[in-house]
C-alpha positions, 0 to 999 in steps of 0.5 A, a space after each residue: 757727550 752725556 756723562 749722566 748715563 745710567 747703566 742697565 744693571 738688569 736685563 728682563 728675562 724672556 718669557 720662555 726662560 721665566 716659564 721654565 725657571 724652577 721654583 726655589 726649594 722644589 726639585 721638579 716644579 717650574 713657574 710654568 706648572 703654577 701658572 698653568 694651574 692658576 689659569 686652569 682654576 681661573 677658567 673653571 671658576 669663570 665657567 661656574 659663575 652665572 654672572 660671567 661669560 667666557 668669551 674665549 676658548 681655554 687655550 686663548 685664555 691660558 695664553 692671555 693669562 700667562 701674558 698678563 702675569 708676565 707683563 704685570 710682574 716682569 716688565 
């Protein structure tokens, strides 16, 4: 029997629950609202740059952007 087990004290939040989390000190603003704004501004910025090529449609870009942020900061 292994007595050196470390208990899990924090369970990772699901992506859907994270996206629907309200922003502290804001009444109706959720993480999803902020991430969507960031994705839109990033996509527009890429379109404005002559040395960058857009290789996906906006919905795919937004989905990949959300997954990138979630995987990077919540895993």
